[in-house]
C-alpha positions in Angstrom: 0.0 0.0 0.0 1.5 3.3 -1.1 0.6 6.4 0.9 1.9 9.9 1.6 5.1 10.0 3.8 5.0 11.9 7.1 7.8 12.8 9.5 6.5 9.9 11.7 7.9 7.6 9.0 11.4 9.0 9.3 13.0 6.3 11.5 11.8 3.4 9.3 12.7 5.3 6.1 16.2 6.1 7.3 16.6 2.4 8.3 15.5 1.5 4.8 18.0 3.9 3.2 20.8 2.4 5.4 20.0 -1.1 4.1 20.4 -0.1 0.4 23.9 -0.9 -0.9 25.5 2.1 -2.6 22.9 4.6 -1.3 24.1 8.1 -0.7 23.0 9.8 2.5 23.7 13.5 3.2 24.4 14.4 6.8 22.2 17.6 6.9 19.6 17.1 4.2 18.8 13.5 5.2 18.7 14.2 8.9 15.3 14.2 10.7 15.4 18.0 10.6 16.3 18.1 6.9 13.6 15.6 5.9 11.0 17.4 8.1 11.7 20.7 6.4 11.4 19.0 3.0 8.1 17.4 3.9 6.8 20.7 5.2 7.5 22.3 1.9 6.1 19.3 0.0 3.5 17.8 2.2 1.6 15.7 -0.3 4.2 14.4 -2.8 6.6 12.1 -0.9 5.5 8.5 -0.4 6.2 5.3 1.4 5.0 1.8 0.6 4.0 -0.5 3.4 4.0 -4.3 3.0 3.9 -6.9 5.8 3.4 -4.1 8.3 6.6 -2.3 7.5 7.9 0.4 5.2 9.6 -1.3 2.2 9.8 1.6 -0.2 10.1 5.3 -0.2 10.5 8.4 -2.4 11.2 11.9 -1.4 9.4 14.0 -4.0 9.0 17.7 -4.3 8.9 20.7 -6.6 9.9 24.3 -6.9 6.7 25.4 -8.5 8.0 24.6 -12.0 9.7 21.2 -12.0 9.3 18.2 -9.8 12.2 16.0 -8.6 12.4 12.5 -7.2 15.0 11.8 -4.5 16.0 8.6 -2.7 13.8 6.3 -4.7 14.3 2.9 -3.1 12.6 -0.5 -2.4 13.9 -3.0 0.1 15.9 -5.8 -1.7 13.4 -8.6 -0.8 10.5 -6.6 -2.2 11.8 -5.6 -5.6 10.3 -6.7 -8.9 6.8 -6.6 -7.5 5.7 -3.2 -9.0 6.3 -1.3 -5.8 8.8 1.2 -7.3 6.6 1.9 -10.3 3.5 2.3 -8.1 5.3 4.8 -5.9 6.6 6.8 -9.0 3.1 6.9 -10.5 1.7 8.1 -7.1 4.3 10.9 -7.0 3.7 11.9 -10.6 0.0 12.1 -10.0 0.6 14.2 -6.9 2.8 16.6 -8.9 0.1 16.8 -11.6 -2.4 17.9 -9.0 0.0 20.7 -8.1 0.3 21.7 -11.8 3.8 20.4 -12.3 4.5 19.4 -15.9 8.0 17.9 -15.8 9.8 15.6 -13.4 13.5 15.0 -13.1 15.7 12.7 -11.0 19.4 12.0 -10.5 20.7 8.5 -10.5 24.4 7.7 -9.8 26.1 6.3 -12.9 27.2 3.2 -11.0 23.7 2.5 -9.8 23.0 -0.3 -12.4 19.8 -1.5 -10.7 18.3 2.0 -10.5 19.3 3.0 -14.0 17.8 -0.2 -15.4 14.6 0.5 -13.5 14.2 4.0 -14.9 14.8 2.8 -18.4 12.3 0.0 -18.0 9.5 2.3 -16.9 10.0 4.7 -19.7 12.2 7.6 -18.4 14.7 9.2 -20.7 18.3 9.6 -19.9 19.4 13.1 -20.9 22.6 13.4 -23.0 22.3 17.1 -23.6 22.9 18.4 -20.1 25.8 18.9 -17.7 24.8 18.6 -14.1 26.5 21.1 -11.8 26.7 21.2 -8.1 27.9 23.7 -5.5 28.1 23.0 -1.8 26.8 25.8 0.4 27.2 23.9 3.7 30.4 22.0 4.0 28.9 20.0 6.9 26.4 18.5 4.5 28.5 15.5 3.5 27.4 12.6 1.4 28.3 9.1 2.8 27.7 5.9 0.7 26.5 2.7 2.3 29.2 0.1 1.7 28.7 -3.5 0.7 
């Protein structure tokens, strides 16, 4: 069952993130306070999926009034290939449509073979015409990757 994410889901979602190999967690943005601020700005667009009484999937989804973005799309390893990821993406896209957002983007690490295959399979287009730039405003907001 897919539903809107709330800050009460944070501990389970964070635990899910930590279980995903190669997942990047940012020290400030992905803290409870960071996620709470994101959810306050985007209260109806982020989702979790619950199966067997626990959160097995999650997406942080928001927009800036013009373009939507999906962050931290993940499904627990034992629950993949059941349509959960696609159902969550569709839920987020419908929520964005209700807020008059017409385009959605996401960033997938180039080494994320499973994620990149998923996006291709469900019809997303990999852009070849853009360069992605990044500037760190807060040096304490460090990305750490889950190891093997």
